[in-house]
C-alpha positions as CSV (number, residue, x, y, z in Angstrom):
1,M,0.0,0.1,0.0
2,P,1.5,3.4,-0.9
3,T,2.4,5.7,2.0
4,E,3.2,8.8,0.2
5,D,1.1,10.8,-2.2
6,P,1.9,12.1,-5.6
7,L,0.9,15.6,-4.9
8,P,2.7,18.5,-6.7
9,P,4.9,20.7,-4.5
10,R,3.1,23.8,-3.3
11,T,4.5,27.0,-4.8
12,L,1.9,29.8,-5.2
13,G,0.0,31.1,-2.2
14,D,1.9,29.1,0.5
15,P,1.3,31.2,3.6
16,T,4.7,30.4,4.8
17,A,6.8,30.2,1.7
18,D,8.5,33.5,2.0
19,Q,8.8,33.4,5.8
20,I,10.4,30.0,6.4
21,P,14.0,30.6,7.5
22,A,16.7,28.6,5.9
23,E,18.2,27.6,9.3
24,A,16.9,27.5,12.9
25,P,17.6,30.8,14.8
26,A,21.2,31.1,15.6
27,E,20.5,32.1,19.3
28,I,17.5,32.7,21.4
29,H,16.7,35.2,24.1
30,P,18.7,34.6,27.3
31,D,15.6,34.4,29.4
32,L,14.1,31.7,27.2
33,A,17.3,29.8,27.1
34,E,17.4,29.7,30.9
35,K,13.9,28.6,31.1
36,I,14.5,25.8,28.6
37,R,17.5,24.6,30.7
38,A,15.3,24.4,33.7
39,I,12.7,22.2,32.2
40,P,12.4,18.9,34.2
41,D,12.9,15.5,32.9
42,L,9.3,14.5,33.6
43,P,6.1,13.6,31.6
44,G,3.9,16.7,30.8
45,V,2.6,19.1,28.3
46,Y,4.4,22.1,26.8
47,L,2.9,25.3,25.2
48,M,4.9,27.4,22.7
49,R,3.8,31.0,22.7
50,D,4.9,34.0,20.5
51,G,5.7,37.5,21.5
52,R,2.0,38.4,21.8
53,R,1.3,35.5,24.2
54,R,-0.6,33.5,21.4
55,V,-0.3,29.8,21.7
56,L,1.4,28.5,18.6
57,Y,1.7,24.8,19.5
58,V,0.7,22.4,22.2
59,G,2.6,19.1,22.6
60,K,3.1,16.3,25.1
61,S,6.1,14.2,26.0
62,A,7.3,11.5,28.4
63,S,10.3,13.8,28.9
64,L,9.6,17.5,28.7
65,R,13.3,18.4,28.8
66,S,14.4,16.2,25.9
67,R,11.4,17.1,23.7
68,V,11.5,20.9,24.2
69,R,15.3,21.2,23.8
70,S,15.2,19.3,20.5
71,Y,13.4,22.1,18.9
72,F,16.2,24.6,19.8
73,Q,19.3,22.6,19.2
74,S,21.4,23.8,16.4
75,G,21.9,21.3,13.6
76,G,18.8,19.4,14.6
77,D,16.9,17.4,12.1
78,L,13.9,19.7,11.8
79,S,11.7,20.4,8.8
80,A,11.6,24.0,7.3
81,R,8.1,24.5,8.7
82,I,9.1,23.5,12.3
83,R,12.1,25.9,12.0
84,W,9.7,28.6,11.0
85,M,7.5,27.9,14.0
86,V,10.5,27.9,16.4
87,S,11.5,31.2,14.9
88,R,8.3,32.8,16.3
89,V,8.6,31.3,19.8
90,A,9.1,33.8,22.5
91,D,8.1,31.7,25.5
92,V,7.6,28.0,26.6
93,E,5.3,27.0,29.3
94,T,5.4,23.4,30.7
95,I,2.8,21.6,32.8
96,V,4.2,18.5,34.6
97,V,1.8,15.5,35.2
98,D,2.2,12.1,36.7
99,S,1.9,9.9,33.6
100,E,1.9,9.9,29.8
101,M,-1.8,9.2,29.9
102,E,-2.5,12.3,31.9
103,A,-0.3,14.3,29.5
104,L,-2.4,13.0,26.6
105,L,-5.7,14.0,28.2
106,L,-4.3,17.4,29.1
107,E,-3.0,18.0,25.6
108,N,-6.4,17.2,24.2
109,N,-8.1,19.8,26.5
110,L,-5.5,22.5,25.8
111,I,-5.8,22.0,22.0
112,K,-9.6,22.4,22.2
113,R,-9.1,25.5,24.3
114,H,-6.5,27.4,22.5
115,R,-6.9,26.0,18.9
116,P,-3.1,26.5,18.1
117,Y,-2.2,27.4,14.6
118,F,0.5,24.7,14.2
119,N,-1.4,21.8,15.7
120,V,-3.3,19.5,13.4
121,K,-6.9,20.4,13.7
122,Y,-10.2,20.2,11.8
123,R,-10.1,22.6,8.9
124,D,-11.3,26.2,9.7
125,D,-11.6,25.2,13.4
126,K,-14.9,23.4,12.8
127,R,-16.8,21.6,15.5
128,Y,-18.6,19.0,13.4
129,P,-22.1,18.3,14.6
130,M,-23.1,15.3,16.5
131,L,-26.4,13.5,17.3
132,E,-27.3,13.6,21.1
133,V,-29.7,11.1,22.6
134,T,-30.7,12.5,25.9
135,T,-30.7,9.2,27.7
136,G,-30.3,11.0,31.1
137,E,-33.9,12.2,30.8
138,E,-37.1,10.1,31.4
139,Y,-38.3,10.6,27.9
140,P,-35.1,11.0,25.8
141,R,-35.1,13.2,22.7
142,L,-32.9,13.6,19.6
143,R,-30.9,16.8,19.3
144,L,-28.2,18.1,16.9
145,V,-25.3,19.6,19.0
146,R,-21.8,20.7,18.5
147,R,-20.3,19.5,21.8
148,P,-21.3,17.1,24.5
149,H,-23.5,18.6,27.3
150,S,-23.8,15.7,29.8
151,P,-22.1,12.5,30.5
152,R,-25.5,10.9,31.1
153,H,-26.5,11.3,27.5
154,R,-25.2,9.4,24.5
155,Y,-23.4,11.0,21.4
156,F,-22.9,9.8,17.9
157,G,-20.7,11.4,15.4
158,P,-19.0,13.7,14.5
159,F,-20.7,14.1,11.2
160,P,-18.8,16.2,8.6
161,D,-22.0,16.5,6.5
162,A,-24.7,18.2,8.5
163,G,-27.4,17.3,5.9
164,A,-26.5,13.6,6.5
165,L,-27.0,14.0,10.2
166,R,-30.4,15.6,9.7
167,R,-31.4,12.8,7.4
168,T,-30.3,10.3,10.0
169,R,-32.5,12.1,12.5
170,K,-35.5,12.0,10.3
171,I,-35.0,8.3,9.8
172,L,-34.9,7.7,13.6
173,Q,-38.1,9.8,13.9
174,R,-39.9,7.9,11.3
175,I,-38.9,4.4,12.5
176,F,-38.8,4.8,16.2
177,R,-41.0,8.0,16.7
178,I,-38.8,9.6,19.3
179,R,-39.4,13.3,20.2
180,T,-37.2,16.1,19.1
181,C,-39.0,18.9,20.9
182,N,-37.8,21.0,23.9
183,L,-41.0,20.7,26.0
184,D,-40.8,20.5,29.7
185,M,-41.7,16.8,30.3
186,S,-42.4,17.2,33.9
187,R,-45.8,18.5,33.1
188,K,-48.4,16.6,31.0
189,I,-49.8,18.7,28.1
190,P,-53.4,18.4,27.1
191,R,-52.9,17.9,23.4
192,P,-49.9,16.5,21.3
193,C,-48.3,18.4,18.5
194,L,-48.5,17.8,14.8
195,D,-45.6,15.2,14.9
196,Y,-48.0,12.8,16.7
197,Y,-50.6,13.0,14.0
198,I,-48.1,12.4,11.1
199,H,-46.7,9.5,12.9
200,Q,-43.3,11.1,13.8
201,C,-43.7,10.9,17.5
202,T,-45.6,8.9,20.1
203,A,-46.5,12.0,22.2
204,P,-44.8,11.2,25.5
205,C,-45.6,14.9,26.3
206,A,-49.3,13.9,26.5
207,R,-48.6,10.6,28.2
208,L,-50.0,8.7,25.2
209,I,-47.3,6.1,25.5
210,P,-46.0,4.3,28.7
211,P,-42.5,5.2,29.8
212,E,-41.3,1.7,29.5
213,E,-42.5,1.3,25.9
214,Y,-41.0,4.7,24.9
215,R,-37.7,3.6,26.5
216,R,-37.8,0.3,24.4
217,A,-38.0,2.5,21.3
218,V,-35.1,4.6,22.4
219,D,-33.1,1.4,23.1
220,G,-33.8,0.3,19.5
221,A,-32.6,3.6,18.1
222,L,-29.4,3.3,20.2
223,E,-28.8,-0.2,18.8
224,F,-29.4,1.1,15.2
225,L,-26.9,4.0,15.8
226,E,-24.3,1.5,17.1
227,G,-24.8,-0.7,14.1
228,Q,-26.1,-3.7,16.1
229,T,-28.8,-4.3,13.4
230,T,-28.9,-8.1,13.6
231,R,-29.6,-8.1,17.4
232,L,-32.2,-5.2,16.9
233,L,-34.2,-7.1,14.2
234,E,-34.2,-10.3,16.3
235,R,-35.4,-8.4,19.3
236,L,-38.2,-6.7,17.3
237,R,-39.3,-10.1,15.9
238,L,-39.6,-11.6,19.3
239,E,-41.4,-8.5,20.6
240,M,-43.8,-8.6,17.8
241,E,-44.6,-12.3,18.4
242,E,-45.1,-11.7,22.1
243,E,-47.5,-8.8,21.5
244,A,-49.5,-11.0,19.1
245,R,-49.8,-13.8,21.7
246,N,-51.0,-11.3,24.3
247,L,-53.5,-9.9,21.7
248,N,-51.9,-6.4,21.9
249,F,-52.7,-5.9,18.2
250,E,-52.1,-2.2,18.2
251,R,-48.6,-2.5,19.8
252,C,-47.9,-5.5,17.5
253,A,-48.8,-3.5,14.4
254,R,-46.5,-0.7,15.5
255,V,-43.6,-3.1,16.0
256,R,-44.3,-4.8,12.6
257,D,-44.2,-1.4,10.8
258,M,-40.9,-0.6,12.6
259,L,-39.5,-3.9,11.6
260,A,-40.5,-3.5,8.0
261,D,-39.0,0.1,7.7
262,L,-35.7,-1.2,9.2
263,Q,-35.5,-4.2,6.8
264,R,-36.1,-1.9,3.8
265,L,-33.4,0.5,5.1
266,L,-30.8,-2.2,5.7
267,E,-31.2,-3.8,2.3
268,H,-29.0,-1.1,0.8
269,Q,-26.1,-1.8,3.2
270,K,-23.1,-3.5,1.5
271,V,-21.6,-6.6,3.2
272,V,-17.8,-6.1,2.9
273,L,-16.6,-8.8,5.4
274,E,-17.8,-12.4,5.9
275,S,-17.2,-12.2,9.6
276,P,-19.4,-10.0,11.8
277,E,-16.7,-7.5,12.5
278,D,-17.1,-4.0,14.2
279,E,-14.2,-1.9,12.9
280,D,-13.2,1.5,11.7
281,Y,-11.0,1.9,8.6
282,V,-8.9,5.2,8.8
283,A,-7.1,6.4,5.7
284,L,-5.1,9.6,5.8
285,T,-3.2,11.6,3.1
286,S,-1.7,14.9,3.3
287,G,0.1,17.7,1.3
288,R,0.6,21.4,1.0
289,G,-0.5,22.1,4.6
290,L,-3.8,20.2,4.3
291,A,-4.7,16.6,5.3
292,C,-7.7,14.5,4.4
293,A,-8.9,11.6,6.6
294,V,-11.5,9.1,5.4
295,V,-13.2,6.9,8.0
296,L,-15.2,3.7,6.9
297,Q,-17.5,2.4,9.6
298,V,-18.1,-1.4,9.3
299,R,-20.5,-2.9,11.8
300,E,-21.4,-6.6,11.8
301,G,-19.4,-6.9,8.5
302,K,-21.6,-4.3,6.8
303,L,-20.3,-0.9,5.5
304,L,-22.5,1.6,7.3
305,G,-21.0,4.7,5.5
306,Q,-18.1,6.9,4.7
307,R,-17.0,10.1,6.4
308,D,-14.2,12.3,5.3
309,F,-12.7,15.1,7.3
310,L,-10.3,17.9,6.2
311,L,-7.5,19.0,8.5
312,D,-5.0,21.7,8.7
313,S,-1.5,20.4,9.0
314,Q,0.7,23.5,9.0
315,L,3.9,21.7,10.3
316,Q,3.5,18.7,8.0
317,A,5.3,16.6,10.6
318,G,4.6,13.3,8.8
319,V,1.6,11.0,8.4
320,P,2.1,9.1,11.7
321,H,1.9,12.3,13.6
322,E,-1.2,13.4,11.6
323,V,-2.9,10.0,12.1
324,A,-2.3,10.2,15.9
325,A,-3.7,13.8,16.0
326,F,-6.8,12.8,14.0
327,L,-7.6,9.8,16.2
328,Q,-7.3,11.9,19.2
329,Q,-9.8,14.5,17.9
330,H,-12.2,12.1,16.2
331,Y,-12.7,9.9,19.2
332,A,-12.4,12.4,22.0
333,E,-16.2,13.2,21.7
334,G,-19.1,11.6,20.1
335,S,-19.3,7.8,19.4
336,P,-16.9,5.6,21.4
337,P,-14.4,3.7,19.2
338,P,-14.9,0.2,18.0
339,R,-13.0,-2.8,19.1
340,R,-10.6,-2.5,16.3
341,I,-9.2,0.5,14.3
342,L,-7.4,-0.3,11.1
343,V,-5.0,2.5,9.6
344,T,-3.0,3.0,6.5
345,R,0.0,4.2,8.7
346,M,0.5,3.3,12.3
347,P,0.2,6.5,14.5
348,E,2.9,7.9,16.8
349,E,2.7,6.4,20.3
350,A,0.2,3.7,19.0
351,E,0.3,1.8,22.3
352,L,-0.5,4.9,24.4
353,L,-3.4,5.9,22.0
354,S,-4.7,2.4,22.2
355,R,-4.9,2.5,26.0
356,W,-6.6,5.9,25.8
357,L,-9.1,4.7,23.3
358,G,-9.8,1.6,25.6
359,Q,-10.8,4.0,28.4
360,R,-13.1,5.8,26.0
361,R,-14.8,2.6,24.9
362,G,-14.7,0.8,28.2
363,G,-12.9,-2.2,26.7
364,R,-9.7,-3.0,24.8
365,V,-9.1,-1.2,21.5
366,E,-6.7,-2.5,18.9
367,I,-5.0,-0.3,16.3
368,R,-3.6,-2.3,13.4
369,Q,-2.1,-1.9,9.9
370,P,-3.2,-4.8,7.8
371,Q,-0.8,-6.1,5.2
372,R,-2.9,-8.4,3.1
373,G,-6.4,-9.7,2.4
374,E,-9.9,-8.0,2.5
375,K,-9.0,-5.6,5.2
376,R,-6.0,-4.2,3.2
377,R,-8.1,-3.8,0.1
378,L,-10.9,-1.9,2.1
379,L,-8.2,0.4,3.3
380,A,-6.8,0.9,-0.1
381,M,-10.2,2.0,-1.2
382,A,-10.5,4.4,1.6
383,L,-7.0,5.8,0.8
384,K,-7.9,6.3,-2.8
385,N,-11.0,8.3,-1.8
386,A,-8.9,10.4,0.6
387,R,-6.5,11.2,-2.2
388,Q,-9.3,12.2,-4.5
389,R,-10.9,14.5,-2.0
390,L,-7.6,16.1,-1.2
391,H,-6.9,16.7,-4.9
392,Q,-10.3,18.3,-5.3
393,E,-9.8,20.6,-2.3
394,L,-6.4,21.7,-3.4
395,A,-7.5,22.3,-7.1
396,V,-9.8,25.1,-5.8
397,P,-7.4,28.0,-5.1
398,S,-9.9,30.2,-3.3
399,R,-10.0,27.6,-0.5
400,V,-6.2,27.3,-0.1
401,D,-4.3,30.1,-1.6
402,L,-6.4,33.3,-1.9
403,R,-6.5,34.1,1.8
404,A,-2.7,33.9,2.0
405,E,-2.3,35.9,-1.1
406,G,-4.7,38.6,0.2
407,L,-2.8,38.8,3.5
408,E,0.5,39.3,1.6
409,E,-1.0,41.9,-0.6
410,L,-2.3,43.7,2.5
411,R,1.2,43.6,4.0
412,R,2.8,45.2,1.0
413,A,0.1,47.9,0.6
414,L,0.2,49.0,4.2
415,G,4.0,48.6,4.7
416,L,3.7,46.1,7.5
417,S,6.7,44.2,8.7
418,H,4.9,40.7,8.2
419,S,1.7,39.4,6.9
420,P,-1.0,40.1,9.5
421,W,-1.9,36.9,11.4
422,R,-4.7,38.4,13.5
423,L,-6.9,41.2,12.2
424,E,-9.4,43.0,14.4
425,C,-12.1,45.5,13.3
426,V,-14.2,47.8,15.5
427,D,-17.5,49.4,14.5
428,I,-20.1,51.5,16.1
429,S,-23.9,51.4,15.8
430,N,-26.6,53.6,17.3
431,F,-29.8,55.5,16.6
432,H,-29.3,59.2,17.5
433,G,-27.1,58.1,20.4
434,K,-29.6,55.6,21.7
435,Q,-28.8,51.9,22.2
436,A,-25.3,52.7,21.2
437,V,-23.1,49.5,20.8
438,G,-19.7,48.6,19.6
439,S,-18.5,45.4,18.0
440,L,-15.1,43.8,17.7
441,V,-14.7,41.0,15.1
442,V,-11.5,38.9,14.7
443,F,-10.0,37.2,11.6
444,E,-7.2,34.8,11.9
445,H,-5.4,33.7,8.7
446,G,-8.1,35.4,6.8
447,L,-10.9,33.5,8.5
448,P,-13.4,34.7,10.9
449,R,-12.6,33.5,14.5
450,R,-16.2,34.0,15.8
451,S,-15.4,32.7,19.4
452,H,-13.2,35.8,19.8
453,Y,-16.0,38.2,18.7
454,R,-16.9,40.7,21.4
455,R,-19.7,43.3,21.7
456,F,-19.8,46.3,23.8
457,R,-22.7,48.3,25.2
458,I,-21.6,52.0,25.2
459,R,-21.6,53.6,28.6
460,G,-22.1,57.3,29.6
461,A,-24.3,59.9,28.0
462,Q,-26.6,58.8,25.2
463,T,-25.5,61.4,22.7
464,P,-24.7,60.9,19.0
465,D,-20.9,61.2,19.2
466,D,-19.2,58.4,17.2
467,F,-15.8,59.6,18.1
468,R,-16.3,59.3,21.9
469,M,-18.0,55.9,21.4
470,M,-15.1,54.6,19.3
471,G,-12.6,55.7,21.9
472,E,-14.6,54.1,24.8
473,V,-14.7,50.7,22.9
474,L,-11.0,50.9,22.1
475,R,-10.0,51.7,25.7
476,R,-12.1,48.9,27.0
477,R,-10.7,46.4,24.6
478,F,-7.0,47.4,24.9
479,A,-7.0,48.1,28.6
480,A,-7.1,44.3,29.0
481,A,-3.7,44.2,27.5
482,L,-2.2,46.2,30.4
483,E,-4.0,43.9,33.0
484,P,-1.8,41.3,34.8
485,D,-1.8,38.0,33.1
486,S,-4.8,36.0,34.0
487,S,-7.0,33.2,32.5
488,E,-9.9,35.6,32.5
489,T,-8.0,38.2,30.5
490,E,-6.8,35.6,28.0
491,R,-10.3,34.3,27.6
492,R,-11.8,37.7,26.9
493,F,-8.9,38.9,24.6
494,P,-6.4,36.3,23.8
495,A,-3.9,38.4,21.9
496,L,-3.1,41.8,20.4
497,P,-3.9,42.2,16.8
498,D,-1.3,42.4,14.0
499,L,-3.5,44.9,12.4
500,L,-6.4,47.0,13.9
501,V,-9.0,48.3,11.5
502,V,-11.5,51.0,12.6
503,D,-14.6,51.7,10.5
504,G,-14.3,55.3,9.4
505,G,-12.0,57.9,8.0
506,K,-9.3,60.2,9.5
507,G,-11.4,61.2,12.5
508,Q,-12.0,57.7,13.8
509,L,-8.3,56.8,12.9
510,A,-7.0,59.8,15.0
511,V,-9.2,58.6,17.9
512,A,-7.6,55.0,17.6
513,V,-4.1,56.5,17.5
514,G,-4.8,58.6,20.6
515,V,-6.1,55.6,22.5
516,L,-3.1,53.4,21.6
517,E,-0.7,56.3,22.6
518,E,-2.6,56.8,25.8
519,L,-2.3,53.1,26.7
520,G,1.3,52.8,25.6
521,L,0.5,50.5,22.7
522,A,1.3,52.9,19.8
523,G,4.4,51.0,18.6
524,R,2.9,47.5,19.1
525,V,-0.4,47.6,17.3
526,P,-0.6,48.9,13.6
527,V,-3.8,50.7,13.0
528,V,-5.7,51.9,9.8
529,G,-9.1,53.5,9.1
530,L,-11.4,52.1,6.4
531,A,-13.8,54.6,4.8
532,K,-17.0,53.2,3.3
533,Q,-17.4,55.6,0.4
534,H,-14.5,54.6,-1.8
535,E,-13.0,51.8,0.4
536,E,-10.1,54.1,1.2
537,I,-7.5,53.1,3.7
538,F,-6.2,55.8,5.9
539,L,-2.8,55.3,7.6
540,P,-1.5,57.4,10.6
541,G,0.8,60.3,9.4
542,L,0.0,60.0,5.7
543,P,-2.2,62.7,4.1
544,D,-3.4,60.5,1.2
545,P,-5.3,57.2,1.6
546,V,-4.3,53.9,0.1
547,V,-6.9,52.6,-2.5
548,L,-6.6,48.9,-3.2
549,P,-7.6,47.7,-6.8
550,E,-11.2,46.6,-6.9
551,D,-10.2,43.1,-8.0
552,S,-7.4,42.6,-5.5
553,K,-7.7,39.8,-2.8
554,A,-6.5,42.2,-0.1
555,R,-9.5,44.5,-0.8
556,L,-11.9,41.6,-0.7
557,L,-10.4,40.5,2.7
558,I,-10.4,43.9,4.5
559,T,-13.9,44.8,3.2
560,H,-15.2,41.4,4.4
561,L,-13.7,42.0,7.8
562,R,-15.3,45.5,7.9
563,D,-18.7,44.2,6.7
564,E,-18.6,41.4,9.3
565,A,-18.0,44.1,12.0
566,H,-20.9,46.1,10.8
567,R,-23.2,43.1,10.7
568,F,-22.2,42.1,14.2
569,A,-22.7,45.6,15.5
570,I,-26.1,46.2,13.8
571,T,-27.4,42.8,15.0
572,Y,-26.7,43.7,18.7
573,H,-28.2,47.2,18.2
574,R,-31.5,46.0,16.8
575,E,-31.7,43.4,19.7
576,L,-31.4,46.3,22.1
577,R,-33.9,48.3,20.2
578,G,-36.4,45.5,20.2
579,K,-36.2,45.1,23.9
580,T,-36.8,48.9,24.3
581,V,-39.8,48.8,22.1
582,R,-41.3,45.9,23.9
583,R,-40.9,47.5,27.3
584,S,-44.1,49.1,28.8
585,A,-44.3,52.2,30.9
586,L,-45.7,49.9,33.7
587,D,-42.2,48.1,33.9
588,E,-40.8,51.2,35.6
589,V,-43.3,51.6,38.3
590,P,-42.3,50.4,41.8
591,G,-44.7,47.8,43.2
592,I,-46.2,46.7,39.8
593,G,-45.1,43.2,39.0
594,P,-46.2,40.9,36.2
595,A,-49.5,39.9,38.0
596,R,-50.6,43.5,38.6
597,K,-49.5,44.6,35.2
598,K,-51.6,41.8,33.7
599,A,-54.5,42.7,35.8
600,L,-54.3,46.5,34.7
601,L,-54.0,45.8,31.1
602,R,-57.0,43.2,31.3
603,H,-59.1,45.8,33.0
604,F,-58.4,48.8,30.7
605,G,-57.6,47.0,27.4
606,S,-54.6,49.1,26.5
607,V,-51.9,51.2,28.0
608,D,-53.4,54.3,26.3
609,R,-56.7,53.8,28.1
610,L,-54.9,53.2,31.4
611,M,-52.9,56.5,31.0
612,G,-56.1,58.5,30.7
613,A,-57.7,56.9,33.8
614,P,-57.9,58.8,37.1
615,S,-56.4,57.4,40.3
616,E,-59.9,56.5,41.6
617,E,-60.4,54.2,38.6
618,L,-57.0,52.7,38.9
619,A,-57.8,51.7,42.6
620,R,-60.8,49.7,41.5
621,V,-58.5,47.2,39.8
622,E,-58.1,44.0,41.7
623,G,-54.8,44.1,43.7
624,I,-54.4,47.9,43.2
625,G,-55.2,49.8,46.5
626,R,-55.5,53.6,46.8
627,A,-51.9,54.2,47.8
628,L,-50.5,52.2,44.9
629,A,-53.0,53.8,42.5
630,E,-51.9,57.3,43.5
631,S,-48.2,56.3,43.1
632,L,-49.0,54.8,39.7
633,H,-50.8,57.9,38.6
634,R,-48.0,60.1,39.7
635,H,-45.4,57.9,37.9
636,L,-47.4,57.9,34.6
637,H,-48.2,61.5,34.4
638,G,-44.9,62.8,36.1
639,S,-42.6,61.3,33.5
640,P,-42.2,63.0,30.2
641,Q,-41.1,59.7,28.6
642,D,-43.4,56.7,29.0
643,F,-41.8,54.4,26.3
644,G,-38.2,53.7,25.2
645,E,-36.9,55.4,22.2
646,P,-37.6,53.2,19.2
């Protein structure tokens, strides 16, 4: 079986092609060198950070001292990409643990938290959806989720194709009639919803099915998702015969229909192995900073389906490393692994991975690389599909090259020292100064990093002063850079930007420059202003703006950043306006809660009629005495503004 892939070498658009140094750095900072010498010879996890405290890489080792020192030794056998990463390292943090297994678990958690650029990870930082069966509830339901919520529930996935996941849920609804709603099941509702009448649910909300019968349907769905179809079919046949003997013909007909639907569905599954095996076949290929993994799921000898995943592999440290990283991510959440995983290349630290997977499964998990027979041919088919998918992805330049080209164009146009890794854009939205908000959006490597988006509600006077509002948002954002290092600060604002873009012209740019100077960040954060009218870019100290060509990738990138900031700001502004419009004058009156407000509106029919009523009429409403009626009358007629500004 081939282990290397005939992919052409990457030339145009490589985000690191012009930045990879020919050799490892000749010397490192004395403080960092001293820190590296003090690293203990113990198992643990290490985090490499750049000068802006961003986590570049997270790794583990049985010997932290040996592993970390190997990156910085002159003449070491390091690839060009690893040398490029090391050239950016300004600090190394280590966390000592008791065993390699603890190091593996901690490494997984830190990679999920920091999403380091140089670690192998799902393409574009995706969290693929999973199917959740809420088995911890009395009446479980089916949900589509991005991350596990409770260890009491069961999870299946991840699914790289969200459409396929929704189709799977529909099949389960049709066959097993399990609920998908968010109703409070502690209370019985008087009438079921439409799903019951179109035979997509058995209405446990209305208690139209006994809990034990509903649980049997859920157990059947779990067996189906686990691929245990032979056992499921046999159980349903026995149950149908039992119900027929007991003359429960309605229940018997329901089980019969379920059995028929399952048999029709399973007719299309392909038998690939004569023996009833439960195995996953994992084939991975990589090139040009991108990897593709294909997983074939075989249960009871039948091929259930194929899933393919794209991963960023910036270091290109080799297929064994990439296979290990993929297995860690793929089986960390969602479905537990099967008893055997077959791979095209054995992963790094296969024995440690096997023990970790065994803990996830609750039983032994074997990782093997077959050399002959049907299993090898099945893996060869998976590898062929992986290569084909990778070629298709790399053949589309907009997905691989255009972002890097746009960042490089932006660097040249703005005179930056290096291509901007992290871009931030700030925008303001308000209506005559009311419900004023600010937005901060973040792009990393040309892609939105939505988990780092932040929104600000403007404090102080509600006057239409965009400059003051811009200054307030920038101060609140960059004041965090001056706070002592803390996990809270890092969570809110993980790093300083390589380029700050403010929405506006020279005025907004002058405000941004003033704030950065005030906070002592003027030389550390490059800043520009982007005017909407002609997409002009204003730079500090230059009288004339920079105008990028209309068809340039840099212009598309920076306008996308600005438009995203505007969308994020206007969405928050409209949300606040909607809340203000829905607010009633009664919400501001002391002593008037939801029950009394409801009684007043029911008595008068509208707020307008209530406003015109004398205090004597107000006192006649149930629950409103004379003292409260007089207080309400004074409040309503003593305030010049009864409703929020729309």
